KEDO-98600 format. One record per residue: residue number from 1; residue in three letters; x, y, z of N, C-alpha, C, O in turn; chain. Coordinates in nm, 4 decimals, padded with zeros to 6 digits, m for minus. Layout:
% KEDO-98600
{NUM,'ALA',{X,Y,Z},{X,Y,Z},{X,Y,Z},{X,Y,Z},'A'}
...
% end
This chain:
% KEDO-98600
{1,'UNK',{08.8488,02.3392,m08.6601},{08.8722,02.3769,m08.5221},{09.0016,02.4578,m08.5127},{09.1064,02.4173,m08.5630},'A'}
{2,'UNK',{08.9914,02.5685,m08.4494},{09.1074,02.6556,m08.4349},{09.1912,02.6088,m08.3162},{09.1397,02.5940,m08.2054},'A'}
{3,'UNK',{09.3194,02.5858,m08.3393},{09.4120,02.5466,m08.2340},{09.4771,02.6736,m08.1814},{09.5261,02.7558,m08.2587},'A'}
{4,'UNK',{09.4772,02.6891,m08.0494},{09.5416,02.8068,m07.9916},{09.6037,02.7732,m07.8571},{09.5940,02.6603,m07.8090},'A'}
{5,'UNK',{09.6670,02.8717,m07.7979},{09.7353,02.8522,m07.6703},{09.6414,02.8155,m07.5571},{09.6810,02.7465,m07.4632},'A'}
{6,'UNK',{09.5170,02.8610,m07.5653},{09.4205,02.8288,m07.4590},{09.3972,02.6785,m07.4499},{09.3843,02.6241,m07.3402},'A'}
{7,'UNK',{09.3919,02.6113,m07.5644},{09.3739,02.4657,m07.5628},{09.4927,02.3960,m07.4981},{09.4759,02.2970,m07.4269},'A'}
{8,'UNK',{09.6121,02.4472,m07.5225},{09.7318,02.3898,m07.4609},{09.7278,02.4013,m07.3093},{09.7674,02.3085,m07.2387},'A'}
{9,'UNK',{09.6804,02.5143,m07.2590},{09.6684,02.5340,m07.1146},{09.5719,02.4333,m07.0533},{09.5968,02.3788,m06.9458},'A'}
{10,'UNK',{09.4627,02.4099,m07.1226},{09.3612,02.3154,m07.0735},{09.4178,02.1742,m07.0706},{09.4024,02.1024,m06.9718},'A'}
{11,'UNK',{09.4835,02.1346,m07.1794},{09.5424,02.0005,m07.1867},{09.6486,01.9812,m07.0789},{09.6534,01.8764,m07.0145},'A'}
{12,'UNK',{09.7332,02.0812,m07.0592},{09.8375,02.0733,m06.9569},{09.7780,02.0581,m06.8177},{09.8225,01.9733,m06.7404},'A'}
{13,'UNK',{09.6780,02.1391,m06.7848},{09.6164,02.1341,m06.6524},{09.5490,01.9998,m06.6271},{09.5671,01.9399,m06.5211},'A'}
{14,'UNK',{09.4722,01.9532,m06.7230},{09.3994,01.8275,m06.7033},{09.4948,01.7081,m06.7006},{09.4791,01.6189,m06.6173},'A'}
{15,'UNK',{09.5924,01.7051,m06.7895},{09.6836,01.5904,m06.7927},{09.7677,01.5825,m06.6653},{09.7876,01.4734,m06.6120},'A'}
{16,'UNK',{09.8175,01.6960,m06.6155},{09.8936,01.6925,m06.4906},{09.8045,01.6594,m06.3717},{09.8487,01.5941,m06.2772},'A'}
{17,'UNK',{09.6800,01.7039,m06.3761},{09.5854,01.6654,m06.2706},{09.5727,01.5140,m06.2632},{09.5728,01.4560,m06.1546},'A'}
{18,'UNK',{09.5619,01.4513,m06.3784},{09.5493,01.3052,m06.3833},{09.6751,01.2359,m06.3308},{09.6661,01.1308,m06.2672},'A'}
{19,'UNK',{09.7917,01.2941,m06.3571},{09.9168,01.2384,m06.3047},{09.9163,01.2432,m06.1522},{09.9464,01.1437,m06.0864},'A'}
{20,'UNK',{09.8817,01.3599,m06.0960},{09.8784,01.3726,m05.9501},{09.7735,01.2806,m05.8889},{09.7978,01.2197,m05.7847},'A'}
{21,'UNK',{09.6587,01.2701,m05.9519},{09.5544,01.1804,m05.9010},{09.6004,01.0351,m05.9060},{09.5760,00.9597,m05.8118},'A'}
{22,'UNK',{09.6657,00.9953,m06.0130},{09.7147,00.8580,m06.0253},{09.8146,00.8262,m05.9145},{09.8031,00.7235,m05.8477},'A'}
{23,'UNK',{09.9128,00.9144,m05.8951},{10.0131,00.8907,m05.7904},{09.9490,00.8930,m05.6522},{09.9808,00.8089,m05.5682},'A'}
{24,'UNK',{09.8598,00.9876,m05.6276},{09.7942,00.9965,m05.4978},{09.7117,00.8737,m05.4657},{09.7195,00.8205,m05.3550},'A'}
{25,'UNK',{09.6327,00.8283,m05.5617},{09.5492,00.7088,m05.5407},{09.6360,00.5866,m05.5173},{09.6053,00.5050,m05.4304},'A'}
{26,'UNK',{09.7440,00.5724,m05.5934},{09.8337,00.4583,m05.5735},{09.8991,00.4604,m05.4363},{09.9198,00.3548,m05.3764},'A'}
{27,'UNK',{09.9319,00.5781,m05.3858},{09.9922,00.5879,m05.2533},{09.8926,00.5506,m05.1441},{09.9312,00.4907,m05.0438},'A'}
{28,'UNK',{09.7662,00.5847,m05.1617},{09.6635,00.5517,m05.0628},{09.6359,00.4014,m05.0633},{09.6232,00.3404,m04.9571},'A'}
{29,'UNK',{09.6268,00.3421,m05.1808},{09.5932,00.2003,m05.1907},{09.7104,00.1068,m05.1623},{09.6899,m00.0080,m05.1230},'A'}
{30,'UNK',{09.8313,00.1544,m05.1817},{09.9474,00.0692,m05.1582},{10.0615,00.1499,m05.0961},{10.1648,00.1693,m05.1601},'A'}
{31,'UNK',{10.0443,00.1969,m04.9728},{10.1465,00.2827,m04.9126},{10.2816,00.2143,m04.8954},{10.3853,00.2800,m04.9041},'A'}
{32,'UNK',{10.2819,00.0843,m04.8712},{10.4097,00.0149,m04.8496},{10.4964,00.0151,m04.9753},{10.6187,00.0043,m04.9660},'A'}
{33,'UNK',{10.4349,00.0272,m05.0911},{10.5122,00.0330,m05.2155},{10.5880,00.1648,m05.2293},{10.6793,00.1760,m05.3111},'A'}
{34,'UNK',{10.5504,00.2639,m05.1498},{10.6066,00.3977,m05.1637},{10.6953,00.4386,m05.0458},{10.7612,00.5424,m05.0522},'A'}
{35,'UNK',{10.6982,00.3604,m04.9403},{10.7727,00.4010,m04.8205},{10.9230,00.4106,m04.8459},{10.9922,00.4838,m04.7752},'A'}
{36,'UNK',{10.9738,00.3399,m04.9430},{11.1160,00.3464,m04.9757},{11.1597,00.4817,m05.0303},{11.2787,00.5132,m05.0321},'A'}
{37,'UNK',{11.0631,00.5615,m05.0748},{11.0947,00.6934,m05.1289},{11.1002,00.8015,m05.0214},{11.1416,00.9142,m05.0487},'A'}
{38,'UNK',{11.0589,00.7683,m04.9001},{11.0590,00.8664,m04.7916},{11.2032,00.8848,m04.7436},{11.2686,00.7876,m04.7060},'A'}
{39,'UNK',{11.2531,01.0088,m04.7447},{11.3916,01.0328,m04.7017},{11.4125,00.9950,m04.5547},{11.3208,01.0079,m04.4736},'A'}
{40,'UNK',{11.5332,00.9485,m04.5205},{11.5616,00.9065,m04.3827},{11.5366,01.0152,m04.2780},{11.4888,00.9855,m04.1685},'A'}
{41,'UNK',{11.5687,01.1417,m04.3108},{11.5478,01.2471,m04.2118},{11.3994,01.2665,m04.1806},{11.3649,01.3080,m04.0700},'A'}
{42,'UNK',{11.3112,01.2369,m04.2767},{11.1674,01.2472,m04.2526},{11.1195,01.1269,m04.1731},{11.0385,01.1409,m04.0815},'A'}
{43,'UNK',{11.1700,01.0069,m04.2081},{11.1257,00.8858,m04.1368},{11.1729,00.8822,m03.9926},{11.1193,00.8062,m03.9120},'A'}
{44,'UNK',{11.2732,00.9639,m03.9584},{11.3157,00.9689,m03.8186},{11.2172,01.0509,m03.7343},{11.2170,01.0413,m03.6115},'A'}
{45,'UNK',{11.1334,01.1317,m03.8011},{11.0365,01.2159,m03.7310},{10.8978,01.1515,m03.7286},{10.8291,01.1534,m03.6264},'A'}
{46,'UNK',{10.8580,01.0951,m03.8413},{10.7239,01.0381,m03.8558},{10.7348,00.9093,m03.9368},{10.8238,00.8968,m04.0210},'A'}
{47,'UNK',{10.6471,00.8151,m03.9130},{10.6582,00.6861,m03.9809},{10.6398,00.7018,m04.1320},{10.5559,00.7799,m04.1769},'A'}
{48,'UNK',{10.7187,00.6274,m04.2103},{10.7097,00.6383,m04.3566},{10.5695,00.6114,m04.4111},{10.5262,00.6763,m04.5063},'A'}
{49,'UNK',{10.4988,00.5160,m04.3509},{10.3627,00.4861,m04.3965},{10.2703,00.6060,m04.3814},{10.1878,00.6333,m04.4686},'A'}
{50,'UNK',{10.2845,00.6772,m04.2702},{10.2030,00.7963,m04.2463},{10.2386,00.9071,m04.3450},{10.1506,00.9765,m04.3960},'A'}
{51,'UNK',{10.3668,00.9229,m04.3713},{10.4116,01.0245,m04.4685},{10.3513,00.9953,m04.6053},{10.3021,01.0862,m04.6721},'A'}
{52,'UNK',{10.3549,00.8697,m04.6470},{10.3015,00.8321,m04.7784},{10.1509,00.8576,m04.7843},{10.1009,00.9087,m04.8846},'A'}
{53,'UNK',{10.0788,00.8229,m04.6788},{09.9337,00.8454,m04.6775},{09.9006,00.9948,m04.6789},{09.8069,01.0372,m04.7466},'A'}
{54,'UNK',{09.9775,01.0744,m04.6043},{09.9562,01.2196,m04.6055},{09.9884,01.2778,m04.7428},{09.9153,01.3627,m04.7937},'A'}
{55,'UNK',{10.0989,01.2314,m04.8027},{10.1381,01.2781,m04.9346},{10.0331,01.2404,m05.0388},{09.9958,01.3225,m05.1227},'A'}
{56,'UNK',{09.9861,01.1170,m05.0333},{09.8831,01.0719,m05.1274},{09.7555,01.1528,m05.1142},{09.6932,01.1885,m05.2141},'A'}
{57,'UNK',{09.7168,01.1817,m04.9906},{09.5962,01.2624,m04.9667},{09.6126,01.4030,m05.0233},{09.5218,01.4561,m05.0872},'A'}
{58,'UNK',{09.7285,01.4623,m04.9994},{09.7568,01.5961,m05.0526},{09.7484,01.5962,m05.2051},{09.6879,01.6857,m05.2641},'A'}
{59,'UNK',{09.8087,01.4969,m05.2684},{09.8074,01.4921,m05.4146},{09.6678,01.4686,m05.4700},{09.6340,01.5208,m05.5763},'A'}
{60,'UNK',{09.5863,01.3910,m05.3996},{09.4483,01.3688,m05.4451},{09.3665,01.4959,m05.4312},{09.2965,01.5350,m05.5246},'A'}
{61,'UNK',{09.3743,01.5606,m05.3162},{09.2957,01.6827,m05.2931},{09.3349,01.7922,m05.3919},{09.2488,01.8522,m05.4562},'A'}
{62,'UNK',{09.4656,01.8179,m05.4037},{09.5089,01.9242,m05.4949},{09.4895,01.8843,m05.6405},{09.4649,01.9702,m05.7253},'A'}
{63,'UNK',{09.5004,01.7541,m05.6709},{09.4721,01.7062,m05.8061},{09.3256,01.7282,m05.8435},{09.2943,01.7635,m05.9572},'A'}
{64,'UNK',{09.2358,01.7068,m05.7461},{09.0930,01.7323,m05.7703},{09.0665,01.8813,m05.7887},{08.9873,01.9205,m05.8744},'A'}
{65,'UNK',{09.1328,01.9643,m05.7083},{09.1203,02.1092,m05.7279},{09.1666,02.1479,m05.8677},{09.1021,02.2272,m05.9364},'A'}
{66,'UNK',{09.2787,02.0909,m05.9085},{09.3355,02.1253,m06.0385},{09.2459,02.0800,m06.1535},{09.2240,02.1554,m06.2483},'A'}
{67,'UNK',{09.1946,01.9585,m06.1458},{09.1129,01.9083,m06.2578},{08.9790,01.9812,m06.2663},{08.9239,01.9989,m06.3750},'A'}
{68,'UNK',{08.9273,02.0232,m06.1513},{08.8005,02.0962,m06.1536},{08.8208,02.2435,m06.1849},{08.7261,02.3141,m06.2197},'A'}
{69,'UNK',{08.9442,02.2892,m06.1724},{08.9721,02.4291,m06.1990},{08.9404,02.5182,m06.0809},{08.9120,02.6368,m06.0978},'A'}
{70,'UNK',{08.9451,02.4620,m05.9621},{08.9190,02.5369,m05.8399},{09.0512,02.5673,m05.7705},{09.1299,02.4761,m05.7451},'A'}
{71,'UNK',{09.0763,02.6923,m05.7400},{09.2028,02.7356,m05.6780},{09.3234,02.6866,m05.7591},{09.4179,02.6296,m05.7046},'A'}
{72,'UNK',{09.3177,02.7098,m05.8874},{09.4206,02.6599,m05.9802},{09.5597,02.7113,m05.9450},{09.6549,02.6335,m05.9390},'A'}
{73,'UNK',{09.5719,02.8392,m05.9222},{09.7052,02.8942,m05.8955},{09.7596,02.8438,m05.7626},{09.8766,02.8063,m05.7546},'A'}
{74,'UNK',{09.6785,02.8423,m05.6600},{09.7223,02.7929,m05.5293},{09.7642,02.6459,m05.5394},{09.8731,02.6087,m05.4956},'A'}
{75,'UNK',{09.6768,02.5627,m05.5974},{09.7037,02.4191,m05.6085},{09.8291,02.3911,m05.6893},{09.9120,02.3090,m05.6500},'A'}
{76,'UNK',{09.8431,02.4590,m05.8018},{09.9589,02.4327,m05.8870},{10.0881,02.4799,m05.8214},{10.1921,02.4161,m05.8375},'A'}
{77,'UNK',{10.0833,02.5904,m05.7479},{10.2040,02.6372,m05.6799},{10.2457,02.5395,m05.5699},{10.3636,02.5057,m05.5585},'A'}
{78,'UNK',{10.1509,02.4945,m05.4900},{10.1823,02.3981,m05.3833},{10.2376,02.2693,m05.4433},{10.3365,02.2152,m05.3938},'A'}
{79,'UNK',{10.1745,02.2200,m05.5498},{10.2211,02.0958,m05.6121},{10.3582,02.1126,m05.6775},{10.4400,02.0207,m05.6730},'A'}
{80,'UNK',{10.3844,02.2279,m05.7378},{10.5158,02.2512,m05.7986},{10.6248,02.2555,m05.6914},{10.7290,02.1916,m05.7062},'A'}
{81,'UNK',{10.6013,02.3300,m05.5845},{10.6991,02.3364,m05.4745},{10.7190,02.1976,m05.4137},{10.8308,02.1580,m05.3811},'A'}
{82,'UNK',{10.6101,02.1259,m05.3996},{10.6141,01.9891,m05.3464},{10.7034,01.8996,m05.4333},{10.7862,01.8250,m05.3811},'A'}
{83,'UNK',{10.6867,01.9072,m05.5639},{10.7687,01.8255,m05.6542},{10.9150,01.8680,m05.6538},{11.0043,01.7835,m05.6594},'A'}
{84,'UNK',{10.9398,01.9975,m05.6473},{11.0791,02.0430,m05.6370},{11.1426,01.9894,m05.5089},{11.2585,01.9478,m05.5093},'A'}
{85,'UNK',{11.0665,01.9904,m05.3992},{11.1180,01.9400,m05.2713},{11.1440,01.7894,m05.2769},{11.2332,01.7395,m05.2082},'A'}
{86,'UNK',{11.0685,01.7181,m05.3567},{11.0909,01.5743,m05.3740},{11.2128,01.5496,m05.4628},{11.2947,01.4624,m05.4337},'A'}
{87,'UNK',{11.2245,01.6258,m05.5702},{11.3294,01.6011,m05.6699},{11.4683,01.6457,m05.6250},{11.5671,01.5787,m05.6547},'A'}
{88,'UNK',{11.4768,01.7570,m05.5545},{11.6083,01.8107,m05.5170},{11.6952,01.7122,m05.4388},{11.8115,01.6940,m05.4748},'A'}
{89,'UNK',{11.6444,01.6481,m05.3339},{11.7314,01.5571,m05.2587},{11.7722,01.4315,m05.3367},{11.8656,01.3615,m05.2974},'A'}
{90,'UNK',{11.7027,01.4033,m05.4464},{11.7321,01.2817,m05.5232},{11.8613,01.2913,m05.6022},{11.9192,01.1895,m05.6401},'A'}
{91,'UNK',{11.9067,01.4135,m05.6273},{12.0281,01.4284,m05.7058},{11.9995,01.4183,m05.8540},{11.8963,01.4644,m05.9027},'A'}
{92,'UNK',{12.0932,01.3568,m05.9247},{12.0834,01.3480,m06.0704},{12.0569,01.2036,m06.1099},{12.1497,01.1233,m06.1206},'A'}
{93,'UNK',{11.9295,01.1707,m06.1315},{11.8904,01.0388,m06.1811},{11.7611,01.0534,m06.2608},{11.7028,01.1616,m06.2665},'A'}
{94,'UNK',{11.7178,00.9458,m06.3209},{11.6026,00.9514,m06.4108},{11.4754,00.9968,m06.3394},{11.3982,01.0747,m06.3952},'A'}
{95,'UNK',{11.4527,00.9498,m06.2181},{11.3313,00.9863,m06.1450},{11.3340,01.1344,m06.1091},{11.2324,01.2030,m06.1204},'A'}
{96,'UNK',{11.4504,01.1842,m06.0656},{11.4617,01.3261,m06.0302},{11.4389,01.4144,m06.1528},{11.3709,01.5166,m06.1432},'A'}
{97,'UNK',{11.4946,01.3764,m06.2672},{11.4770,01.4554,m06.3893},{11.3296,01.4572,m06.4297},{11.2770,01.5612,m06.4695},'A'}
{98,'UNK',{11.2631,01.3416,m06.4193},{11.1194,01.3358,m06.4491},{11.0422,01.4294,m06.3558},{10.9565,01.5056,m06.4005},'A'}
{99,'UNK',{11.0732,01.4231,m06.2263},{11.0021,01.5060,m06.1293},{11.0292,01.6546,m06.1502},{10.9396,01.7367,m06.1305},'A'}
{100,'UNK',{11.1520,01.6909,m06.1900},{11.1803,01.8304,m06.2226},{11.0958,01.8750,m06.3419},{11.0412,01.9853,m06.3413},'A'}
{101,'UNK',{11.0849,01.7912,m06.4428},{11.0018,01.8246,m06.5589},{10.8567,01.8443,m06.5204},{10.7924,01.9394,m06.5647},'A'}
{102,'UNK',{10.8049,01.7544,m06.4376},{10.6669,01.7683,m06.3902},{10.6506,01.8943,m06.3044},{10.5480,01.9620,m06.3120},'A'}
{103,'UNK',{10.7517,01.9253,m06.2230},{10.7452,02.0444,m06.1380},{10.7410,02.1713,m06.2237},{10.6626,02.2622,m06.1961},'A'}
{104,'UNK',{10.8248,02.1775,m06.3270},{10.8234,02.2958,m06.4136},{10.6932,02.3049,m06.4927},{10.6425,02.4150,m06.5143},'A'}
{105,'UNK',{10.6383,02.1925,m06.5359},{10.5098,02.1941,m06.6061},{10.3992,02.2415,m06.5122},{10.3099,02.3153,m06.5539},'A'}
{106,'UNK',{10.4044,02.1999,m06.3866},{10.3058,02.2437,m06.2883},{10.3228,02.3922,m06.2581},{10.2245,02.4631,m06.2365},'A'}
{107,'UNK',{10.4459,02.4387,m06.2567},{10.4725,02.5810,m06.2387},{10.4158,02.6620,m06.3564},{10.3699,02.7747,m06.3380},'A'}
{108,'UNK',{10.4192,02.6048,m06.4756},{10.3605,02.6718,m06.5925},{10.2098,02.6904,m06.5734},{10.1539,02.7919,m06.6149},'A'}
{109,'UNK',{10.1451,02.5937,m06.5113},{10.0018,02.6078,m06.4819},{09.9806,02.7255,m06.3870},{09.8874,02.8041,m06.4042},'A'}
{110,'UNK',{10.0677,02.7368,m06.2869},{10.0586,02.8496,m06.1940},{10.0682,02.9820,m06.2699},{09.9879,03.0724,m06.2465},'A'}
{111,'UNK',{10.1649,02.9942,m06.3601},{10.1818,03.1187,m06.4344},{10.0661,03.1446,m06.5307},{10.0295,03.2599,m06.5535},'A'}
{112,'UNK',{10.0081,03.0389,m06.5872},{09.8951,03.0553,m06.6790},{09.7673,03.0942,m06.6057},{09.6863,03.1697,m06.6594},'A'}
{113,'UNK',{09.7481,03.0446,m06.4854},{09.6246,03.0720,m06.4119},{09.5083,02.9925,m06.4678},{09.5267,02.8914,m06.5356},'A'}
{114,'UNK',{09.3890,03.0396,m06.4384},{09.2672,02.9686,m06.4781},{09.2426,02.9795,m06.6280},{09.2605,03.0858,m06.6874},'A'}
{115,'UNK',{09.2016,02.8684,m06.6881},{09.1610,02.8695,m06.8285},{09.0086,02.8771,m06.8353},{08.9415,02.8819,m06.7322},'A'}
{116,'UNK',{08.9547,02.8782,m06.9559},{08.8105,02.9009,m06.9730},{08.7228,02.7880,m06.9192},{08.6022,02.8075,m06.9036},'A'}
{117,'UNK',{08.7795,02.6702,m06.8903},{08.7009,02.5596,m06.8364},{08.7158,02.5435,m06.6848},{08.6674,02.4457,m06.6279},'A'}
{118,'UNK',{08.7809,02.6370,m06.6210},{08.8022,02.6312,m06.4757},{08.6853,02.6932,m06.4009},{08.6218,02.7873,m06.4486},'A'}
{119,'UNK',{08.6583,02.6393,m06.2837},{08.5600,02.7037,m06.1973},{08.6093,02.8416,m06.1548},{08.5294,02.9335,m06.1372},'A'}
{120,'UNK',{08.7392,02.8559,m06.1386},{08.7975,02.9858,m06.1033},{08.7733,03.0907,m06.2114},{08.7654,03.2098,m06.1814},'A'}
{121,'UNK',{08.7617,03.0481,m06.3349},{08.7463,03.1406,m06.4468},{08.6164,03.2195,m06.4351},{08.6094,03.3361,m06.4742},'A'}
{122,'UNK',{08.5139,03.1543,m06.3809},{08.3844,03.2190,m06.3658},{08.3860,03.3205,m06.2518},{08.3075,03.4153,m06.2516},'A'}
{123,'UNK',{08.4752,03.3006,m06.1552},{08.4881,03.3927,m06.0424},{08.6322,03.4384,m06.0330},{08.7122,03.3761,m05.9631},'A'}
{124,'UNK',{08.6660,03.5433,m06.1004},{08.8051,03.5917,m06.1093},{08.8641,03.6261,m05.9731},{08.9865,03.6298,m05.9601},'A'}
{125,'UNK',{08.7825,03.6515,m05.8711},{08.8335,03.6884,m05.7385},{08.9071,03.5740,m05.6712},{08.9967,03.5978,m05.5903},'A'}
{126,'UNK',{08.8708,03.4488,m05.7032},{08.9386,03.3352,m05.6398},{09.0604,03.2916,m05.7166},{09.1243,03.1936,m05.6783},'A'}
{127,'UNK',{09.0949,03.3592,m05.8220},{09.2081,03.3208,m05.9058},{09.3393,03.3696,m05.8434},{09.4092,03.4537,m05.8998},'A'}
{128,'UNK',{09.3705,03.3150,m05.7266},{09.4931,03.3539,m05.6540},{09.6108,03.2715,m05.6986},{09.7218,03.2902,m05.6487},'A'}
% end
């Protein structure tokens, strides 16, 4: 079996999709476990439980787009910006560093675009 860069793109896209799906599903099933991560300025506008449920839904929907290869560039860009927005206010700690790493890996998916196993690959016009 020939190993090449295309396989790396596929592994990166699918593995990060699974990460987003895992976090999204956990937020939907146990929102109270995640409300402590909602910044105070956001909780003053909308309830933390609602923020967590909306965030979990977003991560599930975009994670499904990513794993299926539908709207790969759009989904990965939104998820990367989303992770940067989560990590920046955290400052310098282990969780923020992890989230920055995930954000840059998701940004790499955006730059790579659709791989050969993506639904977008079959229709190059949707590869935005």
